[in-house]
Every structure is written in structure tokens, then in C-alpha cells.
N, CA, C and O of each residue as an XYZ file, in Angstrom:
932
protein
N      56.758    116.458     91.939
C      57.787    116.579     90.912
C      58.433    117.966     90.992
O      57.746    118.962     91.217
N      59.732    118.024     90.812
C      60.445    119.296     90.898
C      60.109    120.197     89.720
O      59.941    119.733     88.592
N      60.011    121.505     90.003
C      59.747    122.477     88.950
C      61.030    123.089     88.391
O      60.994    124.028     87.596
N      62.177    122.529     88.830
C      63.458    123.050     88.348
C      63.555    122.844     86.849
O      63.449    121.714     86.372
N      63.757    123.920     86.096
C      63.767    123.802     84.629
C      64.951    122.987     84.118
O      66.102    123.260     84.459
N      64.659    122.009     83.316
C      65.721    121.182     82.740
C      66.239    121.844     81.478
O      65.447    122.275     80.640
N      67.556    121.935     81.324
C      68.122    122.552     80.109
C      67.721    121.766     78.867
O      67.479    120.560     78.923
N      67.659    122.464     77.767
C      67.390    121.796     76.500
C      68.558    120.858     76.162
O      69.691    121.077     76.591
N      68.256    119.816     75.390
C      69.295    118.821     75.073
C      70.519    119.465     74.443
O      71.642    119.062     74.748
N      70.341    120.450     73.576
C      71.481    121.065     72.903
C      72.353    121.882     73.865
O      73.483    122.244     73.540
N      71.804    122.164     75.056
C      72.573    122.915     76.053
C      73.405    122.008     76.949
O      74.279    122.481     77.676
N      73.137    120.709     76.899
C      73.838    119.760     77.762
C      75.141    119.314     77.113
O      75.330    118.138     76.802
N      76.018    120.260     76.918
C      77.297    119.973     76.281
C      78.442    119.920     77.276
O      78.236    119.902     78.490
N      79.636    119.895     76.742
C      80.850    119.771     77.543
C      80.944    120.865     78.606
O      81.191    120.578     79.777
N      80.749    122.113     78.197
C      80.888    123.242     79.118
C      79.865    123.187     80.247
O      80.163    123.583     81.374
N      78.663    122.699     79.951
C      77.613    122.597     80.966
C      78.045    121.654     82.078
O      77.979    122.012     83.254
N      78.490    120.440     81.715
C      78.869    119.453     82.722
C      80.162    119.860     83.444
O      80.346    119.562     84.624
N      81.033    120.532     82.730
C      82.256    121.042     83.358
C      81.899    122.034     84.467
O      82.464    121.999     85.559
N      80.950    122.917     84.159
C      80.532    123.923     85.131
C      79.832    123.280     86.327
O      80.075    123.668     87.470
N      78.972    122.309     86.071
C      78.260    121.617     87.153
C      79.247    120.937     88.094
O      79.113    121.025     89.314
N      80.245    120.255     87.517
C      81.245    119.571     88.333
C      82.026    120.565     89.183
O      82.244    120.328     90.371
N      82.440    121.655     88.592
C      83.195    122.671     89.331
C      82.396    123.224     90.508
O      82.917    123.348     91.617
N      81.120    123.556     90.257
C      80.279    124.108     91.314
C      80.094    123.122     92.461
O      80.158    123.502     93.630
N      79.861    121.842     92.120
C      79.677    120.825     93.153
C      80.956    120.591     93.958
O      80.915    120.446     95.180
N      82.091    120.555     93.257
C      83.362    120.359     93.947
C      83.664    121.545     94.870
O      84.179    121.369     95.974
N      83.344    122.727     94.411
C      83.568    123.926     95.212
C      82.735    123.878     96.492
O      83.216    124.228     97.569
N      81.487    123.445     96.363
C      80.620    123.323     97.535
C      81.135    122.255     98.496
O      81.133    122.451     99.711
N      81.577    121.122     97.943
C      82.112    120.043     98.786
C      83.346    120.517     99.541
O      83.503    120.243    100.731
N      84.212    121.226     98.842
C      85.444    121.704     99.465
C      85.123    122.703    100.573
O      85.754    122.687    101.630
N      84.156    123.557    100.334
C      83.770    124.543    101.335
C      83.187    123.854    102.567
O      83.455    124.264    103.696
N      82.384    122.798    102.347
C      81.803    122.063    103.469
C      82.857    121.359    104.307
O      82.725    121.251    105.526
N      83.921    120.874    103.636
C      84.982    120.167    104.348
C      85.976    121.111    104.993
O      86.654    120.738    105.951
N      86.073    122.331    104.480
C      86.989    123.327    105.034
C      86.221    124.624    105.282
O      86.408    125.604    104.561
N      85.350    124.633    106.306
C      84.501    125.806    106.559
C      85.271    127.082    106.861
O      84.723    128.180    106.756
N      86.548    126.942    107.240
C      87.344    128.127    107.539
C      87.836    128.832    106.281
O      88.338    129.954    106.349
N      87.690    128.160    105.113
C      88.175    128.734    103.858
C      87.085    129.523    103.143
O      85.899    129.216    103.263
N      87.499    130.535    102.405
C      86.568    131.253    101.552
C      86.322    130.396    100.307
O      87.160    129.573     99.937
N      85.175    130.593     99.670
C      84.817    129.777     98.519
C      85.843    129.871     97.391
O      86.097    128.890     96.691
N      86.424    131.046     97.220
C      87.368    131.227     96.117
C      88.673    130.478     96.341
O      89.438    130.275     95.399
N      88.939    130.061     97.589
C      90.177    129.344     97.881
C      90.262    128.007     97.133
O      91.356    127.505     96.876
N      89.121    127.444     96.790
C      89.113    126.180     96.070
C      89.917    126.279     94.778
O      90.634    125.348     94.412
N      89.793    127.407     94.095
C      90.499    127.585     92.825
C      92.010    127.659     93.038
O      92.783    127.129     92.240
N      92.423    128.317     94.116
C      93.854    128.465     94.361
C      94.454    127.246     95.055
O      95.576    126.840     94.752
N      93.705    126.671     95.982
C      94.239    125.573     96.779
C      94.125    124.214     96.103
O      94.860    123.288     96.442
N      93.208    124.090     95.149
C      93.024    122.803     94.486
C      93.241    122.919     92.972
O      94.196    122.351     92.440
N      92.376    123.638     92.288
C      92.445    123.691     90.824
C      93.773    124.233     90.315
O      94.355    123.683     89.380
N      94.247    125.300     90.923
C      95.506    125.901     90.468
C      96.679    124.948     90.684
O      97.547    124.823     89.820
N      96.706    124.280     91.832
C      97.777    123.323     92.143
C      97.748    122.152     91.166
O      98.789    121.713     90.677
N      96.543    121.651     90.889
C      96.391    120.539     89.948
C      96.883    120.931     88.563
O      97.630    120.182     87.933
N      96.472    122.095     88.088
C      96.877    122.562     86.758
C      98.397    122.645     86.613
O      98.948    122.353     85.552
N      99.058    123.047     87.689
C     100.506    123.265     87.631
C     101.324    121.987     87.795
O     102.404    121.866     87.216
N     100.819    121.032     88.579
C     101.667    119.904     88.966
C     101.183    118.521     88.526
O     101.861    117.527     88.787
N     100.039    118.437     87.873
C      99.528    117.121     87.479
C     100.329    116.516     86.334
O     100.689    117.195     85.373
N     100.596    115.221     86.462
C     101.220    114.452     85.387
C     100.130    113.582     84.773
O      99.695    112.626     85.415
N      99.671    113.872     83.561
C      98.560    113.130     82.960
C      98.857    111.655     82.701
O      97.943    110.886     82.400
N     100.103    111.258     82.812
C     100.447    109.851     82.605
C     100.099    109.008     83.831
O     100.067    107.779     83.759
N      99.841    109.666     84.940
C      99.548    108.957     86.192
C      98.066    108.661     86.282
O      97.238    109.562     86.148
N      97.724    107.390     86.510
C      96.337    106.968     86.675
C      96.195    106.267     88.024
O      97.189    105.917     88.660
N      94.968    106.070     88.446
C      94.716    105.461     89.743
C      94.504    106.545     90.778
O      95.348    107.432     90.904
N      93.411    106.511     91.525
C      93.087    107.595     92.461
C      94.152    107.893     93.497
O      94.466    109.057     93.743
N      94.711    106.861     94.107
C      95.724    107.089     95.145
C      96.986    107.695     94.545
O      97.597    108.584     95.137
N      97.377    107.208     93.356
C      98.572    107.732     92.701
C      98.377    109.194     92.299
O      99.307    109.996     92.388
N      97.173    109.533     91.859
C      96.890    110.919     91.483
C      97.024    111.833     92.698
O      97.652    112.889     92.617
N      96.444    111.434     93.808
C      96.525    112.251     95.024
C      97.969    112.383     95.494
O      98.383    113.443     95.965
N      98.725    111.309     95.364
C     100.113    111.303     95.847
C     100.962    112.385     95.198
O     101.943    112.850     95.779
N     100.577    112.785     93.982
C     101.334    113.839     93.301
C     101.372    115.130     94.116
O     102.323    115.907     94.024
N     100.337    115.346     94.907
C     100.180    116.619     95.600
C     100.411    116.513     97.110
O     100.200    117.473     97.852
N     100.849    115.329     97.551
C     101.134    115.116     98.972
C     102.589    115.481     99.253
O     103.478    115.016     98.540
N     102.858    116.297    100.267
C     104.242    116.655    100.611
C     105.077    115.410    100.888
O     104.577    114.429    101.436
N     106.334    115.455    100.510
C     107.218    114.303    100.648
C     107.247    113.754    102.070
O     107.279    112.541    102.274
N     107.236    114.667    103.061
C     107.327    114.201    104.444
C     106.090    113.442    104.901
O     106.134    112.726    105.901
N     104.968    113.597    104.163
C     103.740    112.900    104.521
C     103.549    111.599    103.744
O     102.757    110.745    104.142
N     104.271    111.451    102.640
C     104.133    110.235    101.839
C     104.580    109.000    102.598
O     104.157    107.887    102.284
N     105.436    109.191    103.600
C     105.916    108.053    104.385
C     104.781    107.381    105.160
O     104.931    106.256    105.637
N     103.635    108.079    105.283
C     102.482    107.494    105.973
C     101.833    106.382    105.165
O     101.040    105.606    105.698
N     102.166    106.299    103.876
C     101.698    105.198    103.047
C     100.407    105.467    102.299
O      99.700    106.439    102.564
N     100.117    104.576    101.352
C      98.941    104.738    100.498
C      97.625    104.608    101.248
O      96.640    105.257    100.896
N      97.602    103.763    102.293
C      96.363    103.605    103.053
C      95.982    104.915    103.732
O      94.807    105.275    103.792
N      96.983    105.622    104.242
C      96.740    106.918    104.880
C      96.236    107.928    103.844
O      95.319    108.702    104.119
N      96.840    107.913    102.659
C      96.428    108.820    101.590
C      94.984    108.530    101.177
O      94.203    109.453    100.944
N      94.635    107.246    101.089
C      93.284    106.860    100.665
C      92.208    107.289    101.648
O      91.040    107.406    101.278
N      92.592    107.526    102.902
C      91.611    107.938    103.909
C      91.371    109.442    103.927
O      90.520    109.920    104.678
N      92.101    110.190    103.120
C      91.938    111.640    103.107
C      90.526    112.025    102.659
O      90.073    111.573    101.607
N      89.825    112.850    103.436
C      88.470    113.273    103.038
C      88.474    114.132    101.777
O      87.459    114.241    101.089
N      89.639    114.751    101.474
C      89.742    115.574    100.272
C      90.074    114.747     99.033
O      90.070    115.277     97.922
N      90.362    113.455     99.207
C      90.809    112.614     98.100
C      89.942    112.657     96.856
O      90.439    112.986     95.779
N      88.650    112.331     96.970
C      87.798    112.346     95.776
C      87.719    113.715     95.103
O      87.612    113.799     93.879
N      87.772    114.794     95.900
C      87.746    116.143     95.332
C      88.986    116.370     94.477
O      88.901    116.928     93.383
N      90.137    115.935     94.979
C      91.389    116.103     94.242
C      91.383    115.278     92.962
O      91.805    115.753     91.908
N      90.902    114.037     93.057
C      90.859    113.175     91.877
C      89.927    113.758     90.817
O      90.279    113.825     89.640
N      88.731    114.180     91.245
C      87.782    114.775     90.301
C      88.348    116.045     89.671
O      88.214    116.258     88.466
N      88.979    116.887     90.486
C      89.557    118.135     89.969
C      90.667    117.848     88.963
O      90.823    118.567     87.976
N      91.429    116.800     89.222
C      92.510    116.419     88.308
C      91.949    116.005     86.950
O      92.454    116.419     85.906
N      90.900    115.187     86.976
C      90.286    114.771     85.712
C      89.621    115.945     85.003
O      89.598    115.987     83.773
N      89.079    116.899     85.759
C      88.512    118.099     85.145
C      89.594    118.882     84.407
O      89.389    119.337     83.282
N      90.743    119.031     85.053
C      91.857    119.747     84.443
C      92.310    119.053     83.162
O      92.567    119.705     82.150
N      92.406    117.736     83.216
C      92.830    116.980     82.042
C      91.793    117.080     80.918
O      92.142    117.154     79.740
N      90.508    117.081     81.307
C      89.439    117.197     80.309
C      89.533    118.527     79.574
O      89.423    118.577     78.349
N      89.735    119.595     80.321
C      89.811    120.921     79.708
C      91.034    121.042     78.806
O      90.959    121.628     77.726
N      92.156    120.490     79.250
C      93.373    120.535     78.434
C      93.207    119.720     77.154
O      93.678    120.124     76.091
N      92.542    118.583     77.257
C      92.311    117.753     76.074
C      91.390    118.470     75.091
O      91.586    118.405     73.878
N      90.385    119.154     75.631
C      89.468    119.905     74.765
C      90.224    121.012     74.034
O      90.032    121.221     72.837
N      91.079    121.713     74.764
C      91.858    122.795     74.149
C      92.870    122.272     73.130
O      93.305    123.002     72.239
N      93.237    120.996     73.276
C      94.175    120.379     72.344
C      93.447    119.708     71.176
O      94.042    118.960     70.400
N      92.140    119.995     71.070
C      91.323    119.443     69.975
C      91.291    117.917     69.994
O      91.398    117.264     68.956
N      91.140    117.356     71.212
C      90.999    115.906     71.367
C      89.682    115.638     72.095
O      89.686    115.286     73.274
N      88.545    115.805     71.390
C      87.230    115.716     72.036
C      86.924    114.383     72.697
O      86.321    114.357     73.769
N      87.326    113.274     72.081
C      87.049    111.964     72.682
C      87.761    111.820     74.027
O      87.180    111.355     75.007
N      89.028    112.229     74.051
C      89.794    112.164     75.296
C      89.208    113.112     76.334
O      89.139    112.786     77.519
N      88.787    114.287     75.879
C      88.199    115.273     76.787
C      86.953    114.720     77.462
O      86.790    114.848     78.675
N      86.071    114.104     76.676
C      84.849    113.532     77.250
C      85.153    112.361     78.169
O      84.469    112.162     79.172
N      86.175    111.586     77.831
C      86.570    110.461     78.680
C      87.020    110.956     80.054
O      86.618    110.414     81.084
N      87.858    111.990     80.054
C      88.297    112.573     81.323
C      87.124    113.201     82.078
O      87.045    113.104     83.303
N      86.222    113.838     81.347
C      85.084    114.477     82.000
C      84.174    113.442     82.649
O      83.608    113.690     83.713
N      84.033    112.289     82.016
C      83.223    111.215     82.601
C      83.818    110.769     83.929
O      83.091    110.562     84.901
N      85.153    110.620     83.973
C      85.820    110.252     85.224
C      85.653    111.352     86.266
O      85.452    111.077     87.448
N      85.739    112.598     85.813
C      85.588    113.735     86.730
C      84.200    113.745     87.353
O      84.062    113.984     88.553
N      83.173    113.490     86.553
C      81.806    113.480     87.057
C      81.589    112.326     88.037
O      80.876    112.474     89.030
N      82.204    111.185     87.757
C      82.084    110.038     88.674
C      82.666    110.392     90.040
O      82.023    110.187     91.070
N      83.895    110.929     90.041
C      84.547    111.248     91.306
C      83.908    112.461     91.976
O      83.997    112.619     93.194
N      83.276    113.301     91.198
C      82.512    114.404     91.779
C      81.340    113.838     92.574
O      81.021    114.326     93.658
N      80.702    112.803     92.027
C      79.605    112.140     92.736
C      80.071    111.522     94.043
O      79.365    111.572     95.050
N      81.268    110.936     94.022
C      81.828    110.368     95.252
C      82.098    111.481     96.260
O      81.874    111.307     97.458
N      82.577    112.621     95.772
C      82.838    113.770     96.650
C      81.559    114.230     97.333
O      81.547    114.503     98.533
N      80.485    114.312     96.556
C      79.192    114.746     97.104
C      78.695    113.758     98.155
O      78.061    114.159     99.132
N      78.978    112.469     97.962
C      78.533    111.447     98.919
C      79.274    111.545    100.247
O      78.810    111.035    101.266
N      80.435    112.208    100.228
C      81.214    112.356    101.454
C      82.118    111.189    101.765
O      82.740    111.162    102.827
N      82.213    110.213    100.863
C      83.060    109.049    101.085
C      84.508    109.359    100.729
O      84.777    110.078     99.766
N      85.438    108.815    101.508
C      86.843    108.868    101.125
C      87.089    107.691    100.181
O      86.220    106.833    100.029
N      88.255    107.640     99.551
C      88.572    106.526     98.653
C      88.612    105.219     99.431
O      88.160    104.183     98.942
N      89.154    105.270    100.644
C      89.218    104.083    101.500
C      87.811    103.581    101.823
O      87.549    102.379    101.760
N      86.906    104.498    102.168
C      85.530    104.119    102.484
C      84.808    103.582    101.261
O      84.009    102.652    101.362
N      85.093    104.174    100.095
C      84.488    103.704     98.854
C      84.903    102.267     98.568
O      84.075    101.441     98.181
N      86.186    101.970     98.759
C      86.689    100.623     98.520
C      86.035     99.622     99.464
O      85.643     98.530     99.051
N      85.920    100.006    100.744
C      85.297     99.114    101.723
C      83.827     98.880    101.400
O      83.320     97.767    101.544
N      83.144     99.944    100.958
C      81.735     99.810    100.597
C      81.576     98.900     99.395
O      80.628     98.119     99.318
N      82.508     99.003     98.456
C      82.476     98.139     97.278
C      82.641     96.680     97.681
O      81.975     95.798     97.139
N      83.538     96.434     98.641
C      83.758     95.076     99.137
C      82.482     94.521     99.750
O      82.088     93.391     99.465
N      81.838     95.323    100.595
C      80.601     94.887    101.256
C      79.518     94.567    100.232
O      78.857     93.532    100.319
N      79.341     95.463     99.262
C      78.309     95.253     98.245
C      78.597     94.033     97.382
O      77.689     93.301     96.986
N      79.892     93.828     97.096
C      80.264     92.665     96.284
C      80.000     91.378     97.043
O      79.538     90.393     96.466
N      80.294     91.383     98.339
C      80.043     90.191     99.148
C      78.548     89.881     99.216
O      78.149     88.717     99.203
N      77.723     90.929     99.290
C      76.282     90.714     99.303
C      75.828     90.091     97.990
O      74.970     89.207     97.969
N      76.421     90.568     96.892
C      76.070     90.024     95.583
C      76.486     88.564     95.477
O      75.783     87.739     94.895
N      77.651     88.264     96.056
C      78.128     86.881     96.026
C      77.195     85.974     96.816
O      76.914     84.850     96.402
N      76.719     86.462     97.947
C      75.832     85.666     98.784
C      74.532     85.359     98.045
O      73.987     84.261     98.161
N      74.035     86.351     97.277
C      72.790     86.170     96.547
C      72.952     85.226     95.366
O      71.998     84.567     94.953
N      74.167     85.163     94.824
C      74.390     84.334     93.636
C      75.258     83.128     93.950
O      75.970     82.615     93.087
N      75.187     82.685     95.198
C      76.041     81.576     95.631
C      75.847     80.308     94.833
O      76.758     79.486     94.739
N      74.666     80.139     94.255
C      74.405     78.910     93.520
C      74.871     78.950     92.087
O      74.636     78.007     91.331
N      75.530     80.029     91.697
C      75.931     80.169     90.291
C      77.291     79.563     89.992
O      77.800     79.689     88.879
N      77.882     78.904     90.987
C      79.137     78.209     90.727
C      80.355     78.920     91.244
O      80.328     80.128     91.484
N      81.414     78.181     91.414
C      82.648     78.713     91.980
C      83.315     79.738     91.082
O      83.850     80.732     91.573
N      83.295     79.519     89.795
C      84.012     80.421     88.902
C      83.487     81.847     88.988
O      84.266     82.799     88.956
N      82.172     82.001     89.098
C      81.596     83.327     89.216
C      82.073     84.028     90.473
O      82.352     85.227     90.458
N      82.167     83.271     91.567
C      82.639     83.841     92.826
C      84.099     84.241     92.707
O      84.482     85.330     93.135
N      84.903     83.386     92.139
C      86.315     83.701     91.961
C      86.501     84.887     91.027
O      87.435     85.670     91.196
N      85.618     85.025     90.044
C      85.748     86.139     89.117
C      85.558     87.470     89.844
O      86.259     88.439     89.551
N      84.625     87.527     90.781
C      84.418     88.754     91.564
C      85.672     89.079     92.377
O      86.077     90.237     92.476
N      86.275     88.053     92.951
C      87.495     88.252     93.728
C      88.641     88.688     92.827
O      89.430     89.558     93.195
N      88.732     88.084     91.648
C      89.787     88.461     90.709
C      89.673     89.926     90.321
O      90.662     90.658     90.334
N      88.462     90.352     89.977
C      88.267     91.737     89.565
C      88.573     92.701     90.717
O      89.120     93.782     90.500
N      88.220     92.307     91.922
C      88.529     93.120     93.104
C      90.044     93.272     93.258
O      90.541     94.367     93.517
N      90.766     92.169     93.098
C      92.224     92.204     93.234
C      92.878     92.985     92.106
O      93.853     93.701     92.336
N      92.362     92.861     90.903
C      92.921     93.610     89.785
C      92.874     95.110     90.073
O      93.856     95.821     89.865
N      91.723     95.582     90.555
C      91.592     97.006     90.846
C      92.459     97.403     92.022
O      93.018     98.500     92.046
N      92.574     96.507     93.005
C      93.400     96.784     94.184
C      94.866     96.941     93.787
O      95.563     97.821     94.293
N      95.325     96.089     92.886
C      96.710     96.164     92.412
C      96.954     97.487     91.687
O      98.018     98.089     91.829
N      95.980     97.930     90.921
C      96.130     99.218     90.221
C      96.150    100.375     91.224
O      96.961    101.294     91.104
N      95.255    100.324     92.209
C      95.139    101.424     93.168
C      96.314    101.492     94.138
O      96.692    102.574     94.585
N      96.896    100.324     94.465
C      97.982    100.295     95.442
C      99.369    100.383     94.811
O     100.376    100.359     95.517
N      99.421    100.484     93.508
C     100.717    100.524     92.828
C     101.562    101.684     93.354
O     101.103    102.826     93.336
N     102.785    101.420     93.822
C     103.662    102.492     94.314
C     103.969    103.493     93.210
O     103.852    103.179     92.025
N     104.359    104.690     93.602
C     104.675    105.733     92.627
C     105.767    105.279     91.666
O     105.763    105.652     90.493
N     106.707    104.468     92.170
C     107.811    103.978     91.346
C     107.456    102.681     90.607
O     108.274    102.137     89.865
N     106.219    102.191     90.820
C     105.783    100.970     90.160
C     106.084     99.727     90.987
O     106.854     99.780     91.946
N     105.471     98.605     90.609
C     105.747     97.333     91.284
C     107.121     96.824     90.854
O     107.449     96.851     89.668
N     107.915     96.367     91.799
C     109.236     95.835     91.460
C     109.124     94.451     90.827
O     110.012     94.017     90.093
N     108.029     93.771     91.119
C     107.788     92.450     90.554
C     106.327     92.088     90.780
O     105.624     92.761     91.534
N     105.882     91.044     90.137
C     104.505     90.598     90.362
C     104.353     90.046     91.778
O     103.313     90.223     92.413
N     105.395     89.377     92.264
C     105.340     88.839     93.631
C     105.246     89.962     94.655
O     104.653     89.788     95.719
N     105.835     91.120     94.332
C     105.731     92.306     95.193
C     104.263     92.703     95.329
O     103.796     93.006     96.427
N     103.542     92.701     94.216
C     102.121     93.039     94.232
C     101.316     91.993     94.995
O     100.394     92.330     95.737
N     101.672     90.721     94.808
C     100.962     89.642     95.507
C     101.070     89.820     97.016
O     100.076     89.720     97.735
N     102.279     90.084     97.486
C     102.488     90.263     98.936
C     101.686     91.455     99.468
O     101.221     91.440    100.608
N     101.532     92.471     98.644
C     100.854     93.692     99.085
C      99.340     93.541     99.184
O      98.694     94.235     99.969
N      98.770     92.631     98.384
C      97.304     92.495     98.378
C      96.829     91.186     99.010
O      95.625     90.938     99.079
N      97.755     90.351     99.469
C      97.396     89.028     99.982
C      96.396     89.104    101.140
O      95.386     88.400    101.146
N      96.691     89.970    102.123
C      95.793     90.073    103.284
C      94.412     90.564    102.885
O      93.402     90.096    103.409
N      94.374     91.524    101.942
C      93.085     92.031    101.461
C      92.303     90.918    100.773
O      91.088     90.804    100.937
N      93.013     90.104    100.003
C      92.363     89.006     99.285
C      91.776     87.997    100.261
O      90.648     87.536    100.086
N      92.545     87.655    101.289
C      92.075     86.686    102.281
C      90.896     87.232    103.058
O      89.955     86.503    103.370
N      90.951     88.530    103.373
C      89.842     89.164    104.098
C      88.581     89.189    103.239
O      87.483     88.924    103.730
N      88.742     89.506    101.968
C      87.614     89.573    101.041
C      86.927     88.227    100.924
O      85.701     88.156    100.839
N      87.714     87.154    100.918
C      87.164     85.822    100.679
C      86.634     85.156    101.943
O      86.100     84.049    101.874
N      86.769     85.805    103.092
C      86.327     85.199    104.339
C      84.843     84.843    104.314
O      84.432     83.794    104.810
N      84.040     85.743    103.722
C      82.602     85.515    103.698
C      82.130     85.007    102.345
O      80.943     84.748    102.146
N      83.073     84.869    101.415
C      82.695     84.401    100.092
C      82.748     82.896     99.995
O      83.275     82.235    100.891
N      82.215     82.344     98.928
C      82.262     80.904     98.690
C      82.599     80.690     97.227
O      81.864     81.173     96.366
N      83.682     79.986     96.903
C      84.609     79.329     97.812
C      85.663     80.281     98.364
O      85.889     81.357     97.812
N      86.304     79.877     99.456
C      87.331     80.704    100.076
C      88.691     80.394     99.463
O      88.903     79.333     98.875
N      89.613     81.353     99.617
C      90.991     81.108     99.205
C      91.621     80.184    100.246
O      91.648     80.502    101.435
N      92.114     79.068     99.798
C      92.738     78.115    100.715
C      94.073     77.673    100.149
O      94.378     77.918     98.982
N      94.865     77.021    100.984
C      96.139     76.499    100.523
C      97.106     77.591    100.115
O      97.265     78.589    100.819
N      97.750     77.397     98.977
C      98.752     78.346     98.480
C      98.060     79.503     97.751
O      98.127     79.619     96.528
N      97.401     80.346     98.529
C      96.624     81.436     97.939
C      97.510     82.427     97.198
O      97.082     83.015     96.204
N      98.761     82.622     97.676
C      99.653     83.565     96.997
C      99.980     83.078     95.589
O     100.115     83.879     94.664
N     100.107     81.770     95.432
C     100.390     81.208     94.106
C      99.188     81.405     93.179
O      99.344     81.696     91.993
N      97.995     81.242     93.739
C      96.771     81.439     92.949
C      96.656     82.883     92.492
O      96.353     83.154     91.330
N      96.903     83.818     93.422
C      96.808     85.239     93.100
C      97.840     85.614     92.044
O      97.553     86.401     91.142
N      99.041     85.052     92.156
C     100.094     85.331     91.179
C      99.652     84.927     89.773
O      99.909     85.649     88.809
N      98.996     83.789     89.655
C      98.510     83.331     88.352
C      97.438     84.273     87.814
O      97.395     84.564     86.619
N      96.576     84.744     88.710
C      95.524     85.678     88.287
C      96.127     86.986     87.791
O      95.737     87.505     86.745
N      97.087     87.514     88.558
C      97.685     88.794     88.186
C      98.440     88.702     86.866
O      98.519     89.676     86.118
N      98.989     87.537     86.588
C      99.715     87.342     85.327
C      98.786     87.478     84.121
O      99.237     87.771     83.014
N      97.471     87.260     84.344
C      96.504     87.303     83.255
C      95.740     88.631     83.205
O      94.786     88.766     82.440
N      96.157     89.612     84.018
C      95.512     90.924     83.974
C      95.659     91.533     82.585
O      96.714     91.390     81.968
N      94.646     92.199     82.083
C      94.731     92.816     80.752
C      95.885     93.805     80.631
O      96.490     93.937     79.567
N      96.187     94.502     81.736
C      97.257     95.501     81.719
C      98.499     95.044     82.479
O      99.267     95.866     82.979
N      98.691     93.721     82.563
C      99.840     93.174     83.290
C     101.171     93.689     82.750
O     102.097     93.949     83.519
N     101.267     93.836     81.435
C     102.526     94.261     80.823
C     102.955     95.646     81.278
O     104.148     95.938     81.360
N     101.976     96.505     81.577
C     102.311     97.866     82.003
C     102.445     97.983     83.514
O     102.924     98.998     84.021
N     102.026     96.950     84.232
C     102.074     96.992     85.699
C     103.302     96.297     86.277
O     103.853     96.732     87.288
N     103.726     95.218     85.630
C     104.818     94.413     86.169
C     106.005     94.379     85.209
O     105.827     94.453     83.993
N     107.225     94.266     85.759
C     108.423     94.215     84.911
C     108.347     93.094     83.881
O     107.979     91.967     84.210
N     108.690     93.400     82.657
C     108.603     92.426     81.571
C     109.518     91.234     81.808
O     109.187     90.104     81.450
N     110.681     91.498     82.420
C     111.636     90.403     82.619
C     111.054     89.275     83.463
O     111.353     88.105     83.226
N     110.215     89.623     84.458
C     109.622     88.580     85.281
C     108.577     87.799     84.490
O     108.478     86.579     84.617
N     107.812     88.494     83.688
C     106.809     87.821     82.875
C     107.458     86.833     81.905
O     106.918     85.763     81.625
N     108.627     87.220     81.403
C     109.336     86.333     80.482
C     109.855     85.088     81.195
O     109.852     83.995     80.628
N     110.302     85.257     82.443
C     110.802     84.108     83.183
C     109.695     83.107     83.488
O     109.932     81.906     83.611
N     108.470     83.641     83.609
C     107.337     82.749     83.933
C     106.912     81.908     82.753
O     106.231     80.897     82.931
N     107.298     82.300     81.550
C     106.874     81.573     80.354
C     107.548     80.215     80.247
O     107.299     79.475     79.295
């Protein structure tokens, strides 16, 4: 058993976890950029995030895109998701938002952002990029589906639906989806690939099925143009 002294419960507050996240992110950044001095993390990441982050933007790829030079954005979201610095940037962004919320006397929001920051800090420590994390999630979900194959088709489809819902959020362009069908076309290949080893598989008019699923997303109103949703009624 480790002899490392555990802080008292009253010491495990907001500032404690904020400091732990910062230290871990700094170490991760130094490991990924050995040519940089440790203090560069504050100027190259935290300072940039503080100055240019738009708190209205959610989704890991969209958050990173805020800080990608315009000439590199043409490489697309898949390229952005493969960045080894991605999780560090996402975690740092949530840390910045947490601190700003705390200073604005919004403790619930501050803790919510800090929870996201700690999650992405853990991903940073693991060394996974966002793209690798997504692929690992797919593999683990498929294993779960294989183990629960006897639980019926709806359970299997529900796993696929939830996977697609998150994919639609993560792949949303900076300017938003132009339509629900735009989102369907963008995730169709991923959906078909995901279902290759699942049971039951997507067959027939899979794009029509996905469109129906996306229409029932809890946050569909904020993701897709309202005019299209009205036409579907």
C-alpha cells in the first residue's frame, strides 16, 4: 500500500482539483513537446485558451478548432481529432471555463466544467488522441454488444443510436449542420462500419433509419435547422 499521505476531506476542494489538473496537463504537455520548457505550457496553451475560447462552443473537436489556424482547418475534423495535443487543449479549455465560472460566483457551473476538465485530463494522461478514444469506445461497445447479444435487437440498436448521437455532436461543423440529412450523410459510413460486427446490422435504407433516430435526439432542436424539423412533421 502506498504511504503517500491523502489530503483531509476538507482539503479536497475546487482549488485542490484545479491544481492537480494543471500539474498533470503541464507534465503531459512537456512529455509531448520535450523541446519546450515547462513554463511554455502556460503561454502556449492556457494563455491562448483564456484569450480566445468561446464558452458557447461544446464538443471536443469544435473546441480544438477554435485554436487551429485557418489554413489548417481545411484538413478537416478527422485530422483535428488525431492531434496528440487535442485532449490537453480540451481539458485546459474546461479548466479555464471552470475558473471563470467560479470567479463569476457560479459554483455549480464551475464544478461542472471542472468535472469535464478532470475527465479530459485523464485522457491526456492516457496518451490517447480524441480519434483513438473514439475508436477505443467503438471496440469496447462492440465487445459489450457481443456479450449481451441475447438481450434483443432494441438493446443493440440503442448502443448504435447513442454512438451516432455523440458522433453527430462531435462532427458538427463550426457553422453547424445545414440540415439533418447533411448530418446523416456525414455519419453514414461510420454507422455502417460500427454495425458490421453488431447484431442486428443496418440493412436496407439505413440512411432513412438514421434520419429517424437523429430526429429524436434530445438536443435535435439545437443541432439541426428548425425549418427542416417542421417540414418532417
